[in-house]
C-alpha angles and dihedrals in degrees: 000000000000124000094253091055090052096045108093093205088054091047090048091056091042091055090048093052094053097036090240106157097190094053091047092051096044091047092048091054090050090048088056095044092054099043104161096049091041093055092053091048092047092050090048090051091048090050094076137116087222090087091063092059131073109279116242123206117323092354091090086070098049097073094057093043090052092050094045091051093050091048089056094048105042123005093190096052090044089057092048090049094050091052089052094048091049088066094053123086095243124186109268092250092054092043089059091047090053092046092053097043094041088067084075092072090093093028109167125163117243089206146342131240140187095023100316111342107144119231118207123194122193119247090236090069108092097207110043092160090057091053090047094051091051095049092048092051093047092049092057095066112128110258099012108147114218097158096116098040117102102178143356122222121196109195135178111267110260131152092231091065098079095102089055091062089049101055097033091058090051092049093051096260131125122223119197126179125218128189118251097208121086115246132168140192121022092352091056092047092048093050094050089049091051093048092049092052090050090051093054092042092053092047084049092061089054095042093050091047097243114171100187097063098225100327095113121069096218093050089049088055093048092049089050094052087052091050093051091049091053091046093056093046088050093047113039090176088061090052090051089048091053093049091049091051098038101040097067087051092052091050089048092052092048091050093049091048090052091051092052090049 
């Protein structure tokens, strides 16, 4: 076996490049197990001029994965590395990634759910207590399975955050996005409903044992079914509304079937 195949950081990046979730998770466990060696390897990877250039293919994800892994392994070295990278002319995509992940320097959970799962809310979000209240309420729904979830991150909604959802799902985390602008009335109600559905949907991926994190249509459908089931349990009036709307259609269908018979 060659050195690259044995090196957990190399295998982690290889798994990311091929979207192979099992490789990513196995390599991630090995990275955490061999902490001292992994920290050295991560810093060596981050100390590269490649991050000043336009990323190609999966390399756009590598920078964020390396930083996230370093943050998990050694917070002090992570802070020093962020300071060093801030002085380098990074490519704008990597600069944005660094900006987002550097906010984890003072990462403290705003609350915990499900028996100790930390919930982190980005500083950009103006009402972290409101977010925490919502996540706590959603997590108490009967039958919700949070066994495989290790952390929940609520980040400001931004188009550059797609990759975060990808690797956090693979590493047993959930990423939710929350708008930073203040709204009220029906727009606020709809956004909360959308965020709640997304929460149950992402939990569904974990509960159903999905490895690809939303990249397979059948798994997306299965997670959506799970989310709808949790939504109906969490909101009995919604269940009654659906019954009131659908039951007449069922009766009409039965009547039509009898007439044809």
